[in-house]
N, CA and C atoms of all chains as a GROMACS GRO file, in nm:
protein
  627
    1MET      N    1  -0.162   0.648   1.560
    1MET     CA    2  -0.022   0.669   1.528
    1MET      C    3   0.069   0.618   1.641
    2LEU      N    4   0.182   0.569   1.599
    2LEU     CA    5   0.269   0.505   1.696
    2LEU      C    6   0.410   0.563   1.690
    3LEU      N    7   0.466   0.592   1.804
    3LEU     CA    8   0.604   0.642   1.809
    3LEU      C    9   0.689   0.547   1.891
    4ILE      N   10   0.801   0.506   1.831
    4ILE     CA   11   0.895   0.421   1.904
    4ILE      C   12   1.000   0.514   1.965
    5VAL      N   13   1.008   0.513   2.096
    5VAL     CA   14   1.086   0.615   2.167
    5VAL      C   15   1.227   0.565   2.199
    6ASP      N   16   1.326   0.639   2.152
    6ASP     CA   17   1.468   0.610   2.178
    6ASP      C   18   1.501   0.642   2.324
    7ALA      N   19   1.595   0.567   2.382
    7ALA     CA   20   1.635   0.591   2.521
    7ALA      C   21   1.684   0.734   2.542
    8GLU      N   22   1.745   0.792   2.440
    8GLU     CA   23   1.795   0.928   2.456
    8GLU      C   24   1.680   1.026   2.483
    9VAL      N   25   1.565   1.000   2.420
    9VAL     CA   26   1.447   1.085   2.442
    9VAL      C   27   1.400   1.067   2.587
   10ILE      N   28   1.405   0.942   2.635
   10ILE     CA   29   1.360   0.916   2.772
   10ILE      C   30   1.451   0.989   2.872
   11PHE      N   31   1.583   0.982   2.849
   11PHE     CA   32   1.675   1.055   2.938
   11PHE      C   33   1.655   1.206   2.924
   12ALA      N   34   1.626   1.251   2.802
   12ALA     CA   35   1.606   1.395   2.781
   12ALA      C   36   1.487   1.447   2.862
   13CYS      N   37   1.395   1.358   2.898
   13CYS     CA   38   1.281   1.397   2.981
   13CYS      C   39   1.324   1.437   3.121
   14LEU      N   40   1.451   1.411   3.154
   14LEU     CA   41   1.501   1.444   3.289
   14LEU      C   42   1.589   1.569   3.288
   15ILE      N   43   1.593   1.637   3.173
   15ILE     CA   44   1.675   1.758   3.163
   15ILE      C   45   1.589   1.880   3.199
   16LYS      N   46   1.647   1.967   3.282
   16LYS     CA   47   1.571   2.082   3.332
   16LYS      C   48   1.512   2.168   3.221
   17ARG      N   49   1.597   2.209   3.128
   17ARG     CA   50   1.549   2.302   3.027
   17ARG      C   51   1.493   2.235   2.901
   18GLY      N   52   1.485   2.104   2.905
   18GLY     CA   53   1.433   2.034   2.788
   18GLY      C   54   1.280   2.041   2.783
   19PHE      N   55   1.225   2.002   2.669
   19PHE     CA   56   1.078   1.997   2.664
   19PHE      C   57   1.029   1.859   2.622
   20SER      N   58   1.117   1.760   2.637
   20SER     CA   59   1.079   1.624   2.596
   20SER      C   60   0.965   1.567   2.682
   21LEU      N   61   0.969   1.595   2.812
   21LEU     CA   62   0.862   1.542   2.898
   21LEU      C   63   0.728   1.603   2.859
   22GLU      N   64   0.728   1.732   2.831
   22GLU     CA   65   0.607   1.801   2.786
   22GLU      C   66   0.558   1.740   2.654
   23LEU      N   67   0.655   1.710   2.568
   23LEU     CA   68   0.620   1.650   2.438
   23LEU      C   69   0.557   1.512   2.455
   24VAL      N   70   0.610   1.435   2.550
   24VAL     CA   71   0.552   1.302   2.577
   24VAL      C   72   0.404   1.319   2.612
   25LYS      N   73   0.376   1.415   2.698
   25LYS     CA   74   0.237   1.437   2.741
   25LYS      C   75   0.150   1.481   2.623
   26ILE      N   76   0.200   1.578   2.548
   26ILE     CA   77   0.121   1.631   2.436
   26ILE      C   78   0.100   1.524   2.328
   27ALA      N   79   0.204   1.445   2.303
   27ALA     CA   80   0.191   1.338   2.202
   27ALA      C   81   0.082   1.240   2.245
   28LYS      N   82   0.085   1.201   2.373
   28LYS     CA   83  -0.019   1.108   2.422
   28LYS      C   84  -0.157   1.172   2.415
   29ASP      N   85  -0.165   1.299   2.455
   29ASP     CA   86  -0.294   1.370   2.448
   29ASP      C   87  -0.344   1.379   2.304
   30SER      N   88  -0.250   1.380   2.208
   30SER     CA   89  -0.288   1.391   2.067
   30SER      C   90  -0.319   1.256   2.004
   31GLY      N   91  -0.314   1.152   2.086
   31GLY     CA   92  -0.354   1.020   2.037
   31GLY      C   93  -0.241   0.929   1.994
   32TYR      N   94  -0.116   0.971   2.016
   32TYR     CA   95  -0.004   0.884   1.982
   32TYR      C   96   0.009   0.774   2.087
   33ARG      N   97   0.049   0.656   2.040
   33ARG     CA   98   0.086   0.548   2.133
   33ARG      C   99   0.238   0.549   2.138
   34LEU      N  100   0.296   0.554   2.257
   34LEU     CA  101   0.442   0.558   2.273
   34LEU      C  102   0.491   0.423   2.323
   35VAL      N  103   0.589   0.367   2.253
   35VAL     CA  104   0.640   0.235   2.291
   35VAL      C  105   0.793   0.233   2.284
   36THR      N  106   0.851   0.136   2.350
   36THR     CA  107   0.997   0.117   2.344
   36THR      C  108   1.026  -0.033   2.357
   37PRO      N  109   1.140  -0.078   2.303
   37PRO     CA  110   1.166  -0.223   2.310
   37PRO      C  111   1.188  -0.273   2.454
   38GLU      N  112   1.175  -0.403   2.470
   38GLU     CA  113   1.204  -0.465   2.600
   38GLU      C  114   1.349  -0.434   2.640
   39TYR      N  115   1.375  -0.433   2.766
   39TYR     CA  116   1.507  -0.413   2.827
   39TYR      C  117   1.547  -0.265   2.840
   40VAL      N  118   1.484  -0.174   2.763
   40VAL     CA  119   1.527  -0.034   2.768
   40VAL      C  120   1.505   0.024   2.908
   41PHE      N  121   1.382   0.010   2.960
   41PHE     CA  122   1.357   0.065   3.094
   41PHE      C  123   1.437  -0.009   3.201
   42GLU      N  124   1.455  -0.141   3.178
   42GLU     CA  125   1.533  -0.219   3.274
   42GLU      C  126   1.678  -0.168   3.279
   43GLU      N  127   1.733  -0.138   3.161
   43GLU     CA  128   1.870  -0.088   3.156
   43GLU      C  129   1.879   0.054   3.212
   44ILE      N  130   1.773   0.131   3.196
   44ILE     CA  131   1.771   0.266   3.257
   44ILE      C  132   1.775   0.251   3.409
   45ARG      N  133   1.693   0.159   3.461
   45ARG     CA  134   1.690   0.135   3.606
   45ARG      C  135   1.828   0.099   3.659
   46ARG      N  136   1.903   0.021   3.580
   46ARG     CA  137   2.036  -0.022   3.623
   46ARG      C  138   2.134   0.094   3.632
   47ARG      N  139   2.099   0.206   3.570
   47ARG     CA  140   2.187   0.323   3.575
   47ARG      C  141   2.137   0.427   3.674
   48GLU      N  142   2.064   0.381   3.770
   48GLU     CA  143   2.008   0.472   3.871
   48GLU      C  144   2.118   0.555   3.939
   49ASP      N  145   2.228   0.490   3.976
   49ASP     CA  146   2.334   0.561   4.048
   49ASP      C  147   2.390   0.677   3.966
   50LYS      N  148   2.415   0.648   3.837
   50LYS     CA  149   2.467   0.754   3.749
   50LYS      C  150   2.365   0.866   3.732
   51LEU      N  151   2.240   0.826   3.717
   51LEU     CA  152   2.134   0.926   3.700
   51LEU      C  153   2.123   1.015   3.823
   52LEU      N  154   2.136   0.954   3.940
   52LEU     CA  155   2.129   1.031   4.064
   52LEU      C  156   2.248   1.126   4.074
   53LYS      N  157   2.365   1.074   4.034
   53LYS     CA  158   2.487   1.154   4.042
   53LYS      C  159   2.479   1.273   3.945
   54TYR      N  160   2.438   1.245   3.823
   54TYR     CA  161   2.433   1.351   3.722
   54TYR      C  162   2.320   1.452   3.748
   55SER      N  163   2.203   1.400   3.781
   55SER     CA  164   2.087   1.491   3.795
   55SER      C  165   2.087   1.564   3.929
   56LYS      N  166   2.153   1.503   4.029
   56LYS     CA  167   2.154   1.555   4.166
   56LYS      C  168   2.012   1.563   4.225
   57LEU      N  169   1.924   1.481   4.172
   57LEU     CA  170   1.788   1.475   4.226
   57LEU      C  171   1.784   1.376   4.343
   58GLU      N  172   1.690   1.398   4.434
   58GLU     CA  173   1.670   1.298   4.540
   58GLU      C  174   1.614   1.172   4.473
   59ARG      N  175   1.643   1.058   4.531
   59ARG     CA  176   1.600   0.930   4.472
   59ARG      C  177   1.449   0.926   4.447
   60SER      N  178   1.372   0.970   4.548
   60SER     CA  179   1.226   0.962   4.534
   60SER      C  180   1.176   1.051   4.420
   61LYS      N  181   1.244   1.162   4.399
   61LYS     CA  182   1.202   1.254   4.292
   61LYS      C  183   1.238   1.197   4.155
   62LEU      N  184   1.356   1.138   4.148
   62LEU     CA  185   1.395   1.075   4.021
   62LEU      C  186   1.295   0.966   3.984
   63TRP      N  187   1.261   0.884   4.083
   63TRP     CA  188   1.169   0.772   4.056
   63TRP      C  189   1.028   0.820   4.027
   64PHE      N  190   0.990   0.934   4.081
   64PHE     CA  191   0.858   0.988   4.048
   64PHE      C  192   0.847   1.009   3.897
   65ILE      N  193   0.953   1.068   3.841
   65ILE     CA  194   0.952   1.095   3.696
   65ILE      C  195   0.965   0.965   3.616
   66LEU      N  196   1.052   0.875   3.663
   66LEU     CA  197   1.067   0.749   3.589
   66LEU      C  198   0.936   0.668   3.589
   67PHE      N  199   0.867   0.667   3.703
   67PHE     CA  200   0.738   0.595   3.707
   67PHE      C  201   0.636   0.661   3.616
   68LEU      N  202   0.641   0.792   3.609
   68LEU     CA  203   0.549   0.864   3.520
   68LEU      C  204   0.579   0.824   3.374
   69LEU      N  205   0.707   0.818   3.340
   69LEU     CA  206   0.745   0.779   3.204
   69LEU      C  207   0.704   0.635   3.175
   70LEU      N  208   0.722   0.550   3.276
   70LEU     CA  209   0.681   0.409   3.259
   70LEU      C  210   0.531   0.396   3.234
   71SER      N  211   0.455   0.487   3.290
   71SER     CA  212   0.310   0.480   3.270
   71SER      C  213   0.269   0.540   3.135
   72GLU      N  214   0.358   0.616   3.074
   72GLU     CA  215   0.325   0.680   2.945
   72GLU      C  216   0.383   0.604   2.826
   73ILE      N  217   0.496   0.535   2.848
   73ILE     CA  218   0.565   0.466   2.738
   73ILE      C  219   0.561   0.315   2.763
   74GLU      N  220   0.498   0.242   2.674
   74GLU     CA  221   0.485   0.096   2.692
   74GLU      C  222   0.614   0.025   2.652
   75SER      N  223   0.651  -0.072   2.732
   75SER     CA  224   0.764  -0.157   2.698
   75SER      C  225   0.708  -0.281   2.627
   76ILE      N  226   0.752  -0.304   2.504
   76ILE     CA  227   0.697  -0.416   2.425
   76ILE      C  228   0.785  -0.541   2.440
   77PRO      N  229   0.726  -0.653   2.480
   77PRO     CA  230   0.806  -0.776   2.498
   77PRO      C  231   0.875  -0.818   2.368
   78ARG      N  232   0.998  -0.864   2.383
   78ARG     CA  233   1.080  -0.903   2.267
   78ARG      C  234   1.011  -1.005   2.177
   79GLU      N  235   0.937  -1.096   2.241
   79GLU     CA  236   0.869  -1.200   2.164
   79GLU      C  237   0.785  -1.143   2.049
   80GLU      N  238   0.735  -1.022   2.070
   80GLU     CA  239   0.645  -0.962   1.971
   80GLU      C  240   0.717  -0.912   1.846
   81TYR      N  241   0.850  -0.894   1.855
   81TYR     CA  242   0.920  -0.840   1.736
   81TYR      C  243   1.046  -0.921   1.701
   82ARG      N  244   1.064  -1.034   1.770
   82ARG     CA  245   1.183  -1.116   1.750
   82ARG      C  246   1.206  -1.151   1.602
   83GLU      N  247   1.098  -1.180   1.530
   83GLU     CA  248   1.112  -1.224   1.390
   83GLU      C  249   1.168  -1.115   1.299
   84PHE      N  250   1.172  -0.991   1.346
   84PHE     CA  251   1.222  -0.882   1.262
   84PHE      C  252   1.365  -0.840   1.299
   85GLU      N  253   1.422  -0.909   1.397
   85GLU     CA  254   1.554  -0.868   1.446
   85GLU      C  255   1.664  -0.885   1.341
   86GLU      N  256   1.658  -0.992   1.265
   86GLU     CA  257   1.763  -1.017   1.167
   86GLU      C  258   1.766  -0.906   1.061
   87GLU      N  259   1.650  -0.874   1.009
   87GLU     CA  260   1.642  -0.767   0.909
   87GLU      C  261   1.688  -0.634   0.971
   88ALA      N  262   1.653  -0.614   1.096
   88ALA     CA  263   1.689  -0.489   1.164
   88ALA      C  264   1.841  -0.481   1.185
   89ARG      N  265   1.903  -0.594   1.218
   89ARG     CA  266   2.049  -0.595   1.241
   89ARG      C  267   2.124  -0.555   1.114
   90GLU      N  268   2.068  -0.591   1.000
   90GLU     CA  269   2.134  -0.558   0.872
   90GLU      C  270   2.114  -0.413   0.831
   91ASN      N  271   2.020  -0.346   0.894
   91ASN     CA  272   1.983  -0.212   0.847
   91ASN      C  273   1.990  -0.102   0.952
   92ALA      N  274   2.057  -0.132   1.064
   92ALA     CA  275   2.068  -0.031   1.170
   92ALA      C  276   2.201  -0.048   1.242
   93PRO      N  277   2.252   0.058   1.305
   93PRO     CA  278   2.372   0.041   1.388
   93PRO      C  279   2.341  -0.062   1.498
   94LEU      N  280   2.444  -0.134   1.541
   94LEU     CA  281   2.424  -0.242   1.638
   94LEU      C  282   2.339  -0.200   1.758
   95GLU      N  283   2.372  -0.083   1.816
   95GLU     CA  284   2.303  -0.044   1.940
   95GLU      C  285   2.157  -0.002   1.918
   96ASP      N  286   2.118   0.014   1.792
   96ASP     CA  287   1.983   0.064   1.765
   96ASP      C  288   1.888  -0.039   1.702
   97PHE      N  289   1.939  -0.158   1.671
   97PHE     CA  290   1.856  -0.249   1.593
   97PHE      C  291   1.725  -0.292   1.661
   98PRO      N  292   1.719  -0.300   1.798
   98PRO     CA  293   1.590  -0.338   1.857
   98PRO      C  294   1.478  -0.237   1.824
   99TYR      N  295   1.514  -0.109   1.814
   99TYR     CA  296   1.412  -0.008   1.780
   99TYR      C  297   1.360  -0.032   1.638
  100LEU      N  298   1.453  -0.063   1.548
  100LEU     CA  299   1.412  -0.086   1.409
  100LEU      C  300   1.329  -0.214   1.399
  101ALA      N  301   1.369  -0.318   1.473
  101ALA     CA  302   1.292  -0.443   1.471
  101ALA      C  303   1.148  -0.419   1.517
  102LEU      N  304   1.136  -0.341   1.622
  102LEU     CA  305   1.003  -0.308   1.674
  102LEU      C  306   0.922  -0.228   1.571
  103ALA      N  307   0.990  -0.135   1.505
  103ALA     CA  308   0.923  -0.054   1.402
  103ALA      C  309   0.876  -0.143   1.286
  104LEU      N  310   0.962  -0.237   1.247
  104LEU     CA  311   0.927  -0.325   1.134
  104LEU      C  312   0.805  -0.412   1.168
  105LYS      N  313   0.799  -0.453   1.294
  105LYS     CA  314   0.683  -0.533   1.337
  105LYS      C  315   0.553  -0.452   1.319
  106PHE      N  316   0.555  -0.328   1.366
  106PHE     CA  317   0.433  -0.248   1.355
  106PHE      C  318   0.404  -0.208   1.211
  107LYS      N  319   0.512  -0.193   1.132
  107LYS     CA  320   0.493  -0.160   0.991
  107LYS      C  321   0.422  -0.277   0.921
  108ARG      N  322   0.464  -0.399   0.958
  108ARG     CA  323   0.400  -0.518   0.901
  108ARG      C  324   0.251  -0.520   0.934
  109LEU      N  325   0.218  -0.468   1.053
  109LEU     CA  326   0.077  -0.464   1.095
  109LEU      C  327   0.004  -0.344   1.034
  110ARG      N  328   0.073  -0.275   0.942
  110ARG     CA  329   0.018  -0.158   0.872
  110ARG      C  330  -0.016  -0.043   0.966
  111GLU      N  331   0.060  -0.036   1.075
  111GLU     CA  332   0.042   0.076   1.168
  111GLU      C  333   0.119   0.196   1.113
  112ASP      N  334   0.072   0.315   1.145
  112ASP     CA  335   0.143   0.437   1.110
  112ASP      C  336   0.252   0.457   1.216
  113VAL      N  337   0.372   0.408   1.186
  113VAL     CA  338   0.476   0.406   1.288
  113VAL      C  339   0.597   0.491   1.249
  114ARG      N  340   0.655   0.558   1.348
  114ARG     CA  341   0.779   0.633   1.328
  114ARG      C  342   0.869   0.612   1.449
  115ILE      N  343   0.999   0.628   1.425
  115ILE     CA  344   1.094   0.618   1.536
  115ILE      C  345   1.127   0.760   1.582
  116TRP      N  346   1.106   0.785   1.712
  116TRP     CA  347   1.137   0.917   1.769
  116TRP      C  348   1.281   0.910   1.822
  117SER      N  349   1.373   0.966   1.742
  117SER     CA  350   1.514   0.960   1.777
  117SER      C  351   1.587   1.081   1.720
  118ASN      N  352   1.691   1.122   1.789
  118ASN     CA  353   1.773   1.235   1.741
  118ASN      C  354   1.908   1.186   1.690
  119ASP      N  355   1.922   1.055   1.676
  119ASP     CA  356   2.048   0.995   1.635
  119ASP      C  357   2.057   0.996   1.481
  120SER      N  358   2.143   1.084   1.429
  120SER     CA  359   2.148   1.102   1.283
  120SER      C  360   2.204   0.980   1.211
  121GLU      N  361   2.299   0.908   1.275
  121GLU     CA  362   2.355   0.790   1.210
  121GLU      C  363   2.249   0.680   1.196
  122PHE      N  364   2.174   0.660   1.303
  122PHE     CA  365   2.065   0.561   1.302
  122PHE      C  366   1.964   0.598   1.193
  123ARG      N  367   1.930   0.724   1.188
  123ARG     CA  368   1.831   0.770   1.091
  123ARG      C  369   1.881   0.748   0.947
  124ARG      N  370   2.007   0.788   0.924
  124ARG     CA  371   2.066   0.776   0.790
  124ARG      C  372   2.064   0.629   0.743
  125LYS      N  373   2.097   0.541   0.837
  125LYS     CA  374   2.109   0.400   0.800
  125LYS      C  375   1.974   0.328   0.786
  126SER      N  376   1.874   0.376   0.856
  126SER     CA  377   1.749   0.298   0.862
  126SER      C  378   1.628   0.366   0.800
  127GLU      N  379   1.644   0.491   0.758
  127GLU     CA  380   1.526   0.565   0.712
  127GLU      C  381   1.465   0.508   0.584
  128LYS      N  382   1.542   0.428   0.512
  128LYS     CA  383   1.485   0.367   0.392
  128LYS      C  384   1.375   0.264   0.427
  129LEU      N  385   1.378   0.217   0.550
  129LEU     CA  386   1.281   0.116   0.590
  129LEU      C  387   1.166   0.171   0.674
  130VAL      N  388   1.195   0.276   0.751
  130VAL     CA  389   1.092   0.327   0.842
  130VAL      C  390   1.111   0.478   0.863
  131SER      N  391   1.004   0.547   0.888
  131SER     CA  392   1.013   0.693   0.906
  131SER      C  393   1.068   0.728   1.044
  132PHE      N  394   1.135   0.842   1.049
  132PHE     CA  395   1.191   0.893   1.174
  132PHE      C  396   1.132   1.030   1.203
  133VAL      N  397   1.134   1.067   1.330
  133VAL     CA  398   1.100   1.204   1.367
  133VAL      C  399   1.193   1.244   1.482
  134SER      N  400   1.250   1.364   1.472
  134SER     CA  401   1.336   1.412   1.580
  134SER      C  402   1.250   1.487   1.682
  135THR      N  403   1.308   1.517   1.796
  135THR     CA  404   1.233   1.591   1.899
  135THR      C  405   1.188   1.726   1.845
  136LYS      N  406   1.278   1.792   1.770
  136LYS     CA  407   1.243   1.923   1.717
  136LYS      C  408   1.130   1.913   1.614
  137GLU      N  409   1.139   1.813   1.528
  137GLU     CA  410   1.034   1.794   1.426
  137GLU      C  411   0.899   1.764   1.491
  138LEU      N  412   0.903   1.681   1.596
  138LEU     CA  413   0.778   1.645   1.664
  138LEU      C  414   0.720   1.768   1.735
  139ALA      N  415   0.808   1.847   1.795
  139ALA     CA  416   0.763   1.968   1.864
  139ALA      C  417   0.696   2.064   1.765
  140LEU      N  418   0.753   2.076   1.646
  140LEU     CA  419   0.695   2.162   1.543
  140LEU      C  420   0.559   2.107   1.498
  141GLU      N  421   0.557   1.975   1.480
  141GLU     CA  422   0.435   1.909   1.435
  141GLU      C  423   0.320   1.925   1.536
  142LEU      N  424   0.357   1.920   1.665
  142LEU     CA  425   0.253   1.928   1.769
  142LEU      C  426   0.231   2.071   1.818
  143GLY      N  427   0.301   2.164   1.755
  143GLY     CA  428   0.280   2.306   1.789
  143GLY      C  429   0.339   2.348   1.922
  144VAL      N  430   0.442   2.276   1.968
  144VAL     CA  431   0.505   2.310   2.096
  144VAL      C  432   0.605   2.424   2.078
  145ILE      N  433   0.671   2.426   1.961
  145ILE     CA  434   0.763   2.538   1.934
  145ILE      C  435   0.722   2.603   1.801
  146MET      N  436  -2.098   1.880   4.761
  146MET     CA  437  -2.156   1.875   4.628
  146MET      C  438  -2.233   1.743   4.610
  147ARG      N  439  -2.348   1.753   4.548
  147ARG     CA  440  -2.431   1.633   4.532
  147ARG      C  441  -2.469   1.615   4.386
  148LEU      N  442  -2.460   1.493   4.340
  148LEU     CA  443  -2.492   1.465   4.200
  148LEU      C  444  -2.611   1.369   4.194
  149GLU      N  445  -2.719   1.416   4.136
  149GLU     CA  446  -2.837   1.330   4.123
  149GLU      C  447  -2.819   1.241   4.000
  150VAL      N  448  -2.819   1.111   4.022
  150VAL     CA  449  -2.797   1.018   3.909
  150VAL      C  450  -2.927   0.942   3.881
  151PRO      N  451  -2.976   0.949   3.757
  151PRO     CA  452  -3.098   0.874   3.726
  151PRO      C  453  -3.078   0.724   3.754
  152LYS      N  454  -3.182   0.662   3.799
  152LYS     CA  455  -3.175   0.519   3.833
  152LYS      C  456  -3.122   0.436   3.717
  153GLY      N  457  -3.037   0.344   3.748
  153GLY     CA  458  -2.984   0.254   3.645
  153GLY      C  459  -2.856   0.304   3.579
  154LEU      N  460  -2.827   0.432   3.599
  154LEU     CA  461  -2.706   0.488   3.534
  154LEU      C  462  -2.586   0.494   3.629
  155GLU      N  463  -2.606   0.446   3.752
  155GLU     CA  464  -2.498   0.456   3.851
  155GLU      C  465  -2.365   0.397   3.805
  156PRO      N  466  -2.366   0.276   3.746
  156PRO     CA  467  -2.235   0.219   3.704
  156PRO      C  468  -2.165   0.305   3.599
  157LYS      N  469  -2.242   0.363   3.506
  157LYS     CA  470  -2.181   0.447   3.403
  157LYS      C  471  -2.123   0.574   3.463
  158VAL      N  472  -2.194   0.628   3.560
  158VAL     CA  473  -2.145   0.750   3.626
  158VAL      C  474  -2.017   0.719   3.703
  159GLU      N  475  -2.015   0.604   3.770
  159GLU     CA  476  -1.893   0.565   3.843
  159GLU      C  477  -1.773   0.555   3.749
  160LEU      N  478  -1.798   0.494   3.634
  160LEU     CA  479  -1.688   0.481   3.536
  160LEU      C  480  -1.642   0.617   3.486
  161ALA      N  481  -1.738   0.705   3.462
  161ALA     CA  482  -1.704   0.840   3.413
  161ALA      C  483  -1.623   0.916   3.518
  162ILE      N  484  -1.663   0.901   3.645
  162ILE     CA  485  -1.590   0.970   3.753
  162ILE      C  486  -1.447   0.915   3.762
  163GLU      N  487  -1.435   0.783   3.749
  163GLU     CA  488  -1.302   0.722   3.756
  163GLU      C  489  -1.212   0.773   3.642
  164ARG      N  490  -1.273   0.783   3.522
  164ARG     CA  491  -1.196   0.830   3.407
  164ARG      C  492  -1.149   0.974   3.426
  165VAL      N  493  -1.238   1.057   3.475
  165VAL     CA  494  -1.204   1.198   3.497
  165VAL      C  495  -1.096   1.210   3.606
  166LEU      N  496  -1.112   1.130   3.712
  166LEU     CA  497  -1.013   1.134   3.821
  166LEU      C  498  -0.875   1.093   3.772
  167ASN      N  499  -0.872   0.989   3.687
  167ASN     CA  500  -0.742   0.945   3.633
  167ASN      C  501  -0.677   1.053   3.548
  168MET      N  502  -0.758   1.121   3.468
  168MET     CA  503  -0.706   1.230   3.385
  168MET      C  504  -0.653   1.343   3.473
  169PHE      N  505  -0.729   1.372   3.578
  169PHE     CA  506  -0.692   1.478   3.672
  169PHE      C  507  -0.560   1.443   3.743
  170LEU      N  508  -0.550   1.317   3.786
  170LEU     CA  509  -0.427   1.272   3.855
  170LEU      C  510  -0.306   1.280   3.762
  171ARG      N  511  -0.329   1.243   3.636
  171ARG     CA  512  -0.220   1.249   3.538
  171ARG      C  513  -0.169   1.392   3.522
  172GLU      N  514  -0.263   1.486   3.513
  172GLU     CA  515  -0.224   1.628   3.501
  172GLU      C  516  -0.141   1.671   3.621
  173ILE      N  517  -0.186   1.628   3.740
  173ILE     CA  518  -0.112   1.665   3.862
  173ILE      C  519   0.028   1.605   3.860
  174LYS      N  520   0.037   1.479   3.816
  174LYS     CA  521   0.169   1.414   3.811
  174LYS      C  522   0.265   1.489   3.719
  175PHE      N  523   0.215   1.534   3.605
  175PHE     CA  524   0.302   1.609   3.513
  175PHE      C  525   0.343   1.744   3.574
  176GLU      N  526   0.250   1.806   3.647
  176GLU     CA  527   0.285   1.934   3.712
  176GLU      C  528   0.394   1.913   3.817
  177ILE      N  529   0.380   1.804   3.895
  177ILE     CA  530   0.481   1.773   3.997
  177ILE      C  531   0.615   1.746   3.928
  178ALA      N  532   0.610   1.668   3.819
  178ALA     CA  533   0.733   1.633   3.746
  178ALA      C  534   0.804   1.760   3.698
  179LYS      N  535   0.725   1.856   3.649
  179LYS     CA  536   0.785   1.982   3.602
  179LYS      C  537   0.857   2.054   3.716
  180GLU      N  538   0.794   2.052   3.833
  180GLU     CA  539   0.857   2.116   3.951
  180GLU      C  540   0.986   2.044   3.986
  181ILE      N  541   0.983   1.911   3.984
  181ILE     CA  542   1.103   1.832   4.016
  181ILE      C  543   1.215   1.864   3.918
  182LEU      N  544   1.179   1.875   3.790
  182LEU     CA  545   1.281   1.898   3.686
  182LEU      C  546   1.356   2.029   3.705
  183LYS      N  547   1.295   2.124   3.774
  183LYS     CA  548   1.364   2.252   3.798
  183LYS      C  549   1.493   2.230   3.878
  184GLU      N  550   1.497   2.117   3.951
  184GLU     CA  551   1.616   2.087   4.034
  184GLU      C  552   1.718   2.000   3.961
  185SER      N  553   1.680   1.948   3.846
  185SER     CA  554   1.768   1.854   3.777
  185SER      C  555   1.890   1.922   3.715
  186GLU      N  556   2.004   1.858   3.730
  186GLU     CA  557   2.126   1.912   3.671
  186GLU      C  558   2.178   1.825   3.558
  187LEU      N  559   2.095   1.731   3.515
  187LEU     CA  560   2.136   1.643   3.404
  187LEU      C  561   2.154   1.727   3.277
  188SER      N  562   2.268   1.704   3.209
  188SER     CA  563   2.294   1.781   3.086
  188SER      C  564   2.258   1.696   2.963
  189GLU      N  565   2.250   1.763   2.849
  189GLU     CA  566   2.220   1.691   2.724
  189GLU      C  567   2.329   1.589   2.695
  190GLU      N  568   2.452   1.629   2.721
  190GLU     CA  569   2.566   1.540   2.695
  190GLU      C  570   2.558   1.414   2.782
  191GLN      N  571   2.525   1.434   2.910
  191GLN     CA  572   2.512   1.319   3.001
  191GLN      C  573   2.395   1.230   2.958
  192ALA      N  574   2.287   1.292   2.914
  192ALA     CA  575   2.171   1.214   2.867
  192ALA      C  576   2.210   1.128   2.748
  193ARG      N  577   2.289   1.187   2.657
  193ARG     CA  578   2.334   1.112   2.539
  193ARG      C  579   2.425   0.996   2.579
  194GLU      N  580   2.514   1.025   2.674
  194GLU     CA  581   2.608   0.921   2.722
  194GLU      C  582   2.531   0.804   2.782
  195LEU      N  583   2.434   0.836   2.868
  195LEU     CA  584   2.355   0.730   2.932
  195LEU      C  585   2.273   0.652   2.829
  196ALA      N  586   2.219   0.724   2.731
  196ALA     CA  587   2.138   0.657   2.628
  196ALA      C  588   2.222   0.561   2.547
  197LYS      N  589   2.345   0.602   2.516
  197LYS     CA  590   2.435   0.516   2.440
  197LYS      C  591   2.459   0.385   2.516
  198GLU      N  592   2.487   0.400   2.647
  198GLU     CA  593   2.511   0.282   2.732
  198GLU      C  594   2.388   0.192   2.735
  199VAL      N  595   2.272   0.253   2.755
  199VAL     CA  596   2.148   0.175   2.765
  199VAL      C  597   2.120   0.103   2.634
  200ASN      N  598   2.135   0.176   2.522
  200ASN     CA  599   2.105   0.114   2.393
  200ASN      C  600   2.199  -0.002   2.362
  201LEU      N  601   2.326   0.016   2.397
  201LEU     CA  602   2.423  -0.090   2.371
  201LEU      C  603   2.392  -0.213   2.456
  202SER      N  604   2.364  -0.190   2.585
  202SER     CA  605   2.333  -0.304   2.675
  202SER      C  606   2.205  -0.374   2.631
  203ALA      N  607   2.104  -0.295   2.595
  203ALA     CA  608   1.975  -0.355   2.553
  203ALA      C  609   1.995  -0.435   2.424
  204ALA      N  610   2.076  -0.379   2.331
  204ALA     CA  611   2.100  -0.450   2.205
  204ALA      C  612   2.174  -0.581   2.231
  205LYS      N  613   2.274  -0.577   2.320
  205LYS     CA  614   2.349  -0.700   2.352
  205LYS      C  615   2.256  -0.806   2.409
  206ARG      N  616   2.162  -0.764   2.492
  206ARG     CA  617   2.068  -0.862   2.550
  206ARG      C  618   1.978  -0.921   2.442
  207HIS      N  619   1.954  -0.844   2.336
  207HIS     CA  620   1.876  -0.896   2.224
  207HIS      C  621   1.955  -0.997   2.141
  208LEU      N  622   2.086  -0.994   2.158
  208LEU     CA  623   2.171  -1.087   2.080
  208LEU      C  624   2.190  -1.220   2.154
  209GLU      N  625   2.154  -1.221   2.284
  209GLU     CA  626   2.178  -1.342   2.365
  209GLU      C  627   2.088  -1.456   2.323
   0.00000   0.00000   0.00000
């Protein structure tokens, strides 16, 4: 099973009272493959200053968690899903189409794929093409809550 | 501690030890991460704001 991870879920892994980081671990332990489109981690890195300001974590501590996430969530090169971008642009909000393109690529490969996102607009617009799961739904599914 | 390994099985045992060590290290990393997170002041709203920025920038780069 494959989960395409939205950037919001990745940032949620840095929230004190959240359980997204725990979910990442449990999902991987349960055999899920976690992936995200190219540029997502790069763009997260570019927001290091904001992340440091908001989280008030020391730089080394912030990077400890980011490196852990990088080792758990694969970044898929754009070349692998480029051919699905056009269809994705027509069926997803502008800022979310790379996730849908990546999902369509894996769907074509007959993989059991879902998008892990809490964005209701993205879900409403794209669910006709690919399945979605929210953090709460995944937590229920994996017995975390 | 000493582990008696039957002759010829040494490479398999080495691989098994490496696999167990990696799993063990991963568990430790998650435990450390949990401790670090106790200090984090990032809010859900800030996480959403950052995600929006990241998704928009990443999408724009896909349009280039």
